[in-house]
N, C-alpha and C positions, 0 to 999 in steps of 0.2 A: 547689814548690807554685805554682799559678796560681789567682788569684782574679779573677773578672769582676764588677765593680761597675757598676751602672747607676743613676747619680744625675744629677740635673739641677742647673743653676746655683742657688746659694743653698741647696741641699739637703745634708744631712749624714747620716752613719750611723756606728754603732759596729760595728767588725769584731772579732770574737773569734776568735783563732787558737788552735787546740788542737795541742799538740805530742805526737806519737806516739799520737794518738787519732782515731777517726772521729767525725764529728759526726752526731748524731741529728736527725731532723726533715726536713721537706720542703724541696726546693730552690725558690728563688724563680723565677718565670717571667722569661724574657728577652722584653721587649716591643719589638717592631719596628713601625714605621709600615707599615700595609698599604694605605693609600689616602689620599685628601685628607681633611682634617678636615671635620667637619660643623659649620658655624657655627650657633650657636643664636641666631637673630635674634629680635626681639620679636614681638609685644608682651610686655613684662615688666610685670606688675602688682606694684606695691609697696604694702605695707600696714605701717604703723608699729605695732609690737607693744607695746613698753614703753619708757619713758624720758621725757625732757623737754627743755626746760621744759614743753612741751605736745606732745601727739601730733599731727603734721601730718596733713592730709587724704590719703587714698590717692591714688596717681597711676599713670599708665601711661607706660612708657618704650619707645622704639623699639629701644634697645640697652641692654644691661646696663651700668650706670654708678653712680656715687656719688649718693646722695640729696642731698648738699651742692651738687650742680650744678642742682638743681631751682629753678624760679623762686620757689617758695614760701619766704618768709623763715623760716617755722617749721621747714621741712626743713633749711635752711642752718645753723641753730643747734641742731638736734636732736642729742642724745647718747642712745644707747640701742640698741634692736634693731628691725630692720625685716625683713619677709619679702618676698623677690622670688619671683615665681612665673610660669612659662610652660609651654607645651606644645610638645614637639618630636616630629616624625614620623620614625620610623626605617623604612628599607626592609625588606621581607620577608626578603631575603637580606642579612645584615649581618655585620660582623666579630665575632670571638669576644670581643674586648676593647674596651671603650669607656672612655677616660679623660676625665673632666670636668675641664677646665682653666678655672678662674675668673679667671685673670690676677692683677691686683693687688687685693687685698681689704684693707680697713682696718676692723677689726683681726682679727676672728675670724669663723668661719662654721660653721653646722650645716646639712648638706645632707640632703634627703629626696628620694627618687625613687619616684614612684608610691605615695606615702604611707608608704614604709618608710625607716628611717634608713640613710643611706649613709656618714656619717662626720662628724667634727668636725675642722676645720682651723684651726690657730692660727699658722702660719708658712709662709713660702715653701718650696716651691712650693704654691700653693693648687690642688692637683690630686689627684683620687682615682679609683680604678677603680670604675665603676658598672655593669659588665657584668652582674652577677648580678641587677640590679634592673630592667634595661631589657627591653623586649619589642618585637617588630615592631609598627608602627603608632604610635598616640598614646601619649606618655609625659609625665607631669607632673614638672617639676623645681621644687622649693621650696628656696630658699636663704635662711636666716635669718642676717643679718649683724649683728654687734654692734660698735659703734665705741667710742672712748674718750670720757670726759667732757671731755677737752681740747678737743674740737670745740665743745662748749657754752661753755666758758670762753673760748676764742679769739674766738668770735663776740661774746660779751658784752664782751670787752676792746676789740674793734674798734669796737663801737657806742659804748662809753664814751669812747674816744679821739676819735671823730668829734664827739661832743657837746662835749667839752672844747675841741677846736680850733676849733669853729664860733664861739666867742667871740673868739678871737684875731684873726680877720679883720675884726671890726667896729671901726669908728672911733667913739670916744666923744667 
């Protein structure tokens, strides 16, 4: 018996082996790189959907990245969900399969392409096949990311510690 598994680093799967039986169901496609990746550059519009302590103001990013890197202190301590949105142009002649690779996401994401659900990702690799949802020309990609409340707690703790230590440097 020979089994070909196509998995990425940090990815796992469960393999069921049948003895003296044929498996029913479709075969999974073997995906091969057919060209250079299409980098989805900005601008990315970010809109904070729900969470707190308050909803930060919307922002525009040149590249997809964490909202905790924004200059806005409310975004740095925000815990909740935010929606990243951009438009990408695909050539008229394109590949049969397109994988959207989000890289490092903290912590989970829900993806929509051209207004249609593409999938929910909660673990590495943050990658999914969006081929059926893309079309030649302009395509809208919406990524709703939800982080952990630890972000809010961590920023609160840092602020509290800075406040406590500011008294230690004073001479009385």
